[in-house]
C-alpha positions as CSV (number, residue, x, y, z in Angstrom):
1,X,82.4,115.9,261.4
2,X,85.1,115.8,259.6
3,X,87.6,114.9,261.8
4,X,85.4,111.6,262.8
5,X,85.2,110.4,259.1
6,X,89.2,110.8,258.9
7,X,89.7,108.4,261.8
8,X,87.1,106.2,260.4
9,X,89.2,106.1,257.1
10,X,91.7,105.6,258.9
11,X,90.5,102.3,260.9
12,X,88.4,100.9,258.1
13,X,89.3,100.5,254.1
14,X,85.6,100.1,253.1
15,X,86.7,98.1,249.6
16,X,86.1,95.3,252.0
17,X,82.6,95.3,251.3
18,X,83.2,95.2,247.9
19,X,80.8,92.6,245.8
20,X,79.0,90.3,247.0
21,X,78.3,92.7,250.6
22,X,79.4,90.5,252.9
23,X,77.0,90.4,256.1
24,X,79.5,88.9,258.5
25,X,81.8,91.9,257.8
26,X,79.6,94.4,258.2
27,X,78.4,93.0,261.8
28,X,82.0,92.5,262.7
29,X,83.0,95.9,262.0
30,X,79.8,97.5,264.0
31,X,81.2,95.7,266.8
32,X,84.4,96.2,267.4
33,X,85.8,98.0,270.0
34,X,86.1,101.2,267.8
35,X,82.5,101.7,267.9
36,X,82.2,101.4,271.6
37,X,78.7,99.3,271.7
38,X,77.2,102.3,269.7
39,X,76.3,104.6,272.6
40,X,77.2,107.4,273.9
41,X,80.5,106.9,275.4
42,X,83.4,108.0,273.4
43,X,81.1,109.0,271.0
44,X,80.1,105.9,269.4
45,X,76.8,106.9,267.9
46,X,78.3,109.2,266.2
47,X,81.0,107.1,265.0
48,X,78.7,104.7,263.9
49,X,76.8,107.2,261.9
50,X,79.3,108.8,260.0
51,X,80.8,104.9,259.2
52,X,77.1,104.4,257.7
53,X,76.9,107.9,256.1
54,X,80.1,107.0,254.0
55,X,78.9,103.4,253.3
56,X,75.2,104.4,251.8
57,X,77.5,107.3,249.7
58,X,80.0,104.3,248.4
59,X,76.9,102.1,247.6
60,X,74.8,104.8,245.6
61,X,72.2,105.7,247.7
62,X,71.3,109.1,247.4
63,X,70.4,111.7,250.2
64,X,66.9,113.2,250.5
65,X,68.0,116.9,250.4
66,X,71.3,119.1,250.2
67,X,72.5,118.5,253.9
68,X,73.7,114.7,253.4
69,X,72.5,112.1,255.4
70,X,72.4,112.7,258.6
71,X,68.9,114.1,260.2
72,X,70.2,115.3,263.8
73,X,67.9,115.8,266.9
74,X,68.7,115.8,270.4
75,X,68.2,113.3,273.4
76,X,69.0,113.4,277.2
77,X,70.9,110.2,278.6
78,X,72.5,109.0,281.2
79,X,76.6,107.7,280.6
80,X,78.9,105.8,282.7
81,X,82.0,106.7,280.8
82,X,84.4,105.8,284.0
83,X,85.5,102.0,285.7
84,X,83.0,101.0,287.8
85,X,84.7,98.6,290.6
86,X,82.2,96.6,293.0
87,X,83.5,94.9,296.5
88,X,80.6,93.2,298.6
89,X,82.2,91.7,302.1
90,X,85.4,90.6,300.6
91,X,84.8,89.4,297.1
92,X,85.6,92.0,294.0
93,X,82.7,91.4,291.8
94,X,82.9,91.1,287.6
95,X,80.2,93.8,286.4
96,X,78.5,92.4,283.4
97,X,78.7,89.1,284.6
98,X,77.8,89.7,288.7
99,X,76.1,92.9,288.7
100,X,74.6,95.2,286.4
101,X,74.2,99.2,287.0
102,X,70.9,100.4,286.8
103,X,70.8,102.7,283.8
104,X,69.4,105.6,285.6
105,X,71.8,105.1,288.8
106,X,73.8,108.2,290.1
107,X,77.2,108.0,291.9
108,X,78.8,106.6,295.0
109,X,82.3,106.1,296.5
110,X,82.6,104.7,299.7
111,X,82.3,102.0,302.2
112,X,78.8,101.2,303.3
113,X,77.0,98.8,305.7
114,X,74.7,96.7,304.3
115,X,71.1,96.4,305.8
116,X,68.4,93.9,304.8
117,X,64.6,95.7,304.0
118,X,62.2,93.8,303.4
119,X,58.0,94.0,303.4
120,X,58.1,94.1,306.6
121,X,60.5,96.8,308.0
122,X,60.8,99.1,305.1
123,X,58.6,102.2,306.7
124,X,61.7,102.4,309.5
125,X,63.8,103.4,306.9
126,X,61.9,106.3,305.4
127,X,62.2,108.4,309.2
128,X,64.5,111.6,309.5
129,X,66.5,110.1,312.4
130,X,68.4,107.6,309.6
131,X,71.6,108.1,309.1
132,X,71.2,107.8,305.1
133,X,75.0,108.7,304.1
134,X,76.3,105.6,305.8
135,X,73.5,102.7,304.5
136,X,73.1,100.3,301.3
137,X,70.2,99.1,301.2
138,X,69.6,95.7,300.2
139,X,66.6,93.5,299.0
140,X,66.6,90.0,298.2
141,X,64.0,88.7,296.0
142,X,65.4,85.3,295.2
143,X,62.9,82.9,296.8
144,X,59.7,85.0,296.3
145,X,57.2,83.8,293.6
146,X,54.5,84.9,294.0
147,X,53.6,87.9,291.0
148,X,51.9,89.8,293.6
149,X,54.6,89.6,296.3
150,X,57.4,90.8,293.7
151,X,55.2,93.4,292.3
152,X,55.4,94.8,295.9
153,X,59.0,94.5,296.2
154,X,59.3,96.0,292.5
155,X,57.3,99.1,294.3
156,X,59.1,99.2,297.0
157,X,62.5,99.3,295.0
158,X,61.1,102.2,293.5
159,X,60.2,104.2,296.5
160,X,63.5,103.1,298.2
161,X,65.4,103.9,294.9
162,X,64.8,107.6,295.5
163,X,66.5,107.8,299.4
164,X,68.7,105.1,299.6
165,X,71.7,103.2,297.4
166,X,69.9,100.4,296.7
167,X,71.6,96.4,295.9
168,X,68.5,94.4,294.4
169,X,69.5,90.8,294.5
170,X,67.3,88.3,292.1
171,X,68.1,85.1,290.3
172,X,66.7,86.7,286.4
173,X,68.6,86.8,283.6
174,X,70.7,90.0,283.9
175,X,69.3,93.0,281.3
176,X,70.7,96.0,280.4
177,X,69.2,99.4,278.9
178,X,69.6,103.0,278.4
179,X,68.3,105.8,280.5
180,X,66.6,109.4,279.6
181,X,67.1,110.4,283.4
182,X,69.0,110.2,286.7
183,X,68.6,109.0,290.1
184,X,70.5,110.7,293.2
185,X,71.6,106.9,293.9
186,X,73.5,104.0,293.0
187,X,70.8,101.0,292.1
188,X,73.0,97.6,291.5
189,X,71.3,94.4,290.2
190,X,73.1,91.6,291.7
191,X,72.8,87.7,290.8
192,X,71.4,85.7,293.0
193,X,74.1,83.1,294.2
194,X,76.6,85.5,293.7
195,X,77.4,86.4,297.1
196,X,76.4,83.3,299.3
197,X,77.0,84.4,302.9
198,X,75.1,87.4,304.5
199,X,76.0,90.6,302.8
200,X,77.7,93.2,305.6
201,X,79.3,95.5,304.0
202,X,79.8,97.2,299.8
203,X,82.3,98.9,298.5
204,X,81.6,101.0,295.5
205,X,83.1,103.7,293.2
206,X,80.5,104.5,290.7
207,X,80.5,107.7,288.6
208,X,77.9,108.4,286.3
209,X,78.0,111.5,283.2
210,X,74.4,112.3,282.9
211,X,74.3,114.2,279.1
212,X,71.6,116.5,277.8
213,X,70.5,117.9,274.7
214,X,73.2,115.4,273.1
215,X,73.0,115.5,269.8
216,X,72.7,112.3,267.7
217,X,71.4,111.0,264.2
218,X,69.2,109.3,261.7
219,X,71.0,108.4,258.7
220,X,68.6,108.8,255.4
221,X,68.7,108.0,251.9
222,X,67.1,106.8,249.1
223,X,67.1,105.4,245.2
224,X,64.7,106.8,242.9
225,X,62.5,104.1,241.4
226,X,59.8,104.0,238.7
227,X,56.9,104.8,240.6
228,X,55.9,107.9,242.7
229,X,55.1,105.8,245.6
230,X,57.7,104.4,248.0
231,X,59.2,101.7,250.3
232,X,61.1,102.2,253.4
233,X,63.2,100.0,254.8
234,X,64.1,100.7,258.2
235,X,66.7,99.2,261.3
236,X,68.3,101.1,264.2
237,X,71.9,101.4,264.7
238,X,72.4,102.0,268.1
239,X,73.0,100.1,270.8
240,X,74.0,100.4,274.8
241,X,77.3,101.4,274.5
242,X,79.4,100.7,277.7
243,X,78.6,100.5,281.4
244,X,82.5,101.3,282.7
245,X,84.5,98.8,281.0
246,X,82.1,96.3,280.1
247,X,81.3,97.0,276.2
248,X,77.8,95.9,274.7
249,X,78.7,94.8,270.9
250,X,74.8,94.4,269.5
251,X,75.4,91.8,267.1
252,X,72.0,90.7,266.8
253,X,70.7,93.6,268.4
254,X,70.6,95.7,266.2
255,X,73.8,95.1,263.6
256,X,72.4,92.3,262.2
257,X,69.2,94.3,260.8
258,X,71.8,97.4,259.6
259,X,73.8,94.7,257.7
260,X,70.6,93.5,256.1
261,X,69.5,97.0,255.3
262,X,73.0,97.5,253.7
263,X,72.6,94.4,251.6
264,X,69.2,95.3,250.4
265,X,70.5,98.7,249.3
266,X,73.2,97.4,247.1
267,X,70.5,94.9,245.5
268,X,68.2,97.8,244.5
269,X,71.2,99.7,243.2
270,X,72.1,96.8,241.0
271,X,68.3,96.0,239.9
272,X,66.3,99.4,239.5
273,X,63.1,99.2,241.9
274,X,59.2,100.0,241.1
275,X,58.7,102.0,243.6
276,X,61.2,104.9,245.6
277,X,63.1,103.1,248.1
278,X,63.8,105.0,251.2
279,X,66.9,103.4,253.9
280,X,66.7,104.5,257.3
281,X,68.9,103.9,260.0
282,X,67.4,105.2,263.1
283,X,69.8,106.6,266.0
284,X,68.1,106.1,269.8
285,X,65.9,103.3,269.2
286,X,67.8,102.0,272.7
287,X,66.7,105.3,274.7
288,X,63.2,104.6,273.8
289,X,62.5,104.8,270.4
290,X,62.8,108.1,269.8
291,X,65.0,108.6,266.4
292,X,61.9,107.0,264.9
293,X,59.8,109.5,266.7
294,X,61.6,112.7,265.5
295,X,61.5,111.4,262.1
296,X,58.0,110.7,261.9
297,X,57.2,114.6,263.2
298,X,59.8,115.8,260.8
299,X,59.9,113.4,258.1
300,X,62.7,113.6,254.5
301,X,60.1,112.0,252.7
302,X,56.2,112.3,252.1
303,X,54.9,109.9,254.4
304,X,51.7,109.6,252.5
305,X,52.9,108.1,249.6
306,X,54.9,105.5,251.4
307,X,53.3,102.1,250.2
308,X,54.8,100.1,253.1
309,X,57.6,100.4,255.8
310,X,59.3,97.4,256.8
311,X,61.1,97.5,259.8
312,X,64.6,95.4,260.6
313,X,65.6,94.4,264.2
314,X,67.1,91.5,265.4
315,X,67.5,89.4,262.2
316,X,70.9,87.4,262.8
317,X,69.6,83.5,263.2
318,X,66.2,82.3,262.1
319,X,66.2,78.7,262.6
320,X,62.7,79.0,264.5
321,X,61.4,81.3,261.9
322,X,60.3,84.7,261.5
323,X,57.7,86.9,263.3
324,X,55.9,90.2,261.8
325,X,54.8,92.4,264.5
326,X,51.6,94.5,263.5
327,X,50.5,91.6,261.1
328,X,47.0,91.5,261.8
329,X,46.7,95.7,261.0
330,X,49.0,94.8,257.6
331,X,46.7,91.2,256.6
332,X,47.9,91.9,253.3
333,X,51.6,92.4,253.8
334,X,51.6,89.7,256.2
335,X,48.9,86.8,253.8
336,X,51.4,87.5,251.1
337,X,55.0,86.8,253.2
338,X,53.2,83.9,254.0
339,X,52.2,83.1,250.5
340,X,56.0,83.9,249.7
341,X,57.7,81.4,252.2
342,X,55.1,78.9,251.1
343,X,56.0,78.6,247.8
344,X,60.2,79.0,247.9
345,X,60.5,77.4,251.7
346,X,62.4,80.5,253.0
347,X,61.8,79.7,257.0
348,X,60.3,76.4,258.6
349,X,57.4,78.8,261.0
350,X,56.1,82.4,260.7
351,X,54.7,83.9,263.6
352,X,51.7,86.6,263.4
353,X,52.2,89.2,266.4
354,X,49.8,92.0,267.2
355,X,50.5,95.9,267.4
356,X,53.8,96.3,270.1
357,X,55.7,99.4,270.9
358,X,58.8,97.2,270.4
359,X,60.7,98.6,267.4
360,X,60.9,101.8,265.2
361,X,57.9,100.8,262.9
362,X,56.0,101.7,265.5
363,X,55.4,105.3,265.2
364,X,54.7,105.0,261.7
365,X,51.8,102.8,262.4
366,X,50.6,105.4,264.9
367,X,50.3,108.1,261.8
368,X,48.0,105.1,260.0
369,X,51.3,104.5,257.7
370,X,51.5,101.0,256.6
371,X,54.4,99.3,258.7
372,X,55.3,96.0,260.0
373,X,58.4,94.7,261.8
374,X,60.1,91.6,261.2
375,X,62.7,89.7,263.3
376,X,64.1,86.0,263.6
377,X,63.4,83.4,266.1
378,X,65.7,80.6,267.6
379,X,69.1,80.3,267.7
380,X,71.6,82.4,270.3
381,X,69.7,84.0,273.3
382,X,72.2,86.7,274.3
383,X,70.0,89.9,274.5
384,X,70.7,93.6,276.3
385,X,74.1,91.8,277.6
386,X,78.0,91.5,276.4
387,X,77.4,88.1,275.2
388,X,75.6,89.4,272.2
389,X,78.6,89.3,269.7
390,X,79.7,88.9,266.0
391,X,81.5,85.6,266.7
392,X,78.3,83.9,267.7
393,X,75.8,85.4,265.5
394,X,74.9,82.9,262.8
395,X,73.8,84.5,260.3
396,X,72.6,81.8,258.7
397,X,69.1,82.7,257.2
398,X,70.2,86.6,257.0
399,X,70.3,85.9,253.0
400,X,67.0,83.9,252.6
401,X,65.1,87.0,254.7
402,X,66.6,89.2,252.2
403,X,64.9,87.1,249.5
404,X,62.0,86.9,251.1
405,X,62.0,90.8,251.4
406,X,62.9,91.6,247.8
407,X,60.0,88.8,246.7
408,X,57.3,91.0,248.8
409,X,58.8,94.4,247.6
410,X,58.2,93.1,244.0
411,X,54.5,91.6,244.5
412,X,53.3,94.3,246.5
């Protein structure tokens, strides 16, 4: 940890965040090559957590115990630290553009015969007489529109992926994620139209590294207020990391939320809050909301004393307004946000949504802790792909969102 901190200090001068704090510089920094997409290759997640702990200290946020800002927990994760190559017929394909590797994929290297599979012939590939080591199965759903048929093909994919490497050809936008488990074989998602001829062979070189009990962290700090009650501001700092040599920067998801959280922290350092302000940068959100789940089960503050949790995730746009998840369960907070926005005209629209397990607010609300999740709408469409970059993220409404949140907290 000490070596990593020194390395961070060498790479970054934290004085760039002198007042007023610049949203863009935080996003640029967290999306830089050094942090490797804030995933689990080359300690990207650990570098990000260490950076944020240092920022908490620089801003003037206190730790909640004598162990510092980092709350450690363990996860299992499948990673792809080495270069991935894929060649179909005579075409070398571009990872992250032409195809994605399913995050649960296992290893494979060699040249394989490609065989088409459909709903009529798939059972024939489950027999013991088939030489499975020489085959790569192709499932093409490019021209299938019926939802029931698509559902059958998805079930078929699950069954056959236990026995064969699979090439799944689909017109759907490629998006990546992180897996907590590992398949025996690769599962490749190919964008429709990339290969226009019949596919006869595939050459692949793919290695994965499955890591059990990997130590990662939440980053937690507080500012003491005038009241015994607490407000939690949260945002996840992790993202998807690396798929071979392809980096997923995660500018909107969720360097934007972290940037806003740090700006809010700085605001409350300069403006003593009414409530105790707890700031949590969650790890392993992309792995399945694991950091927030661990925190709720092992809290560092008194959760019954929490007045409200405001979770920030994907807040780098806002041209089309904001959405509030869990708004129907937290009617008072949602109504107050609407009233503030009507008076100050920060956003053109506020969309109210019911509860959903789509970000780190979820585990708190499951424990009956008042919690909402705010995200912005409009702007760039990049999501869980390599194009979610800092240089295309407008951040043009993030200051308005900060003002909306500070107004909300002052009135509850």
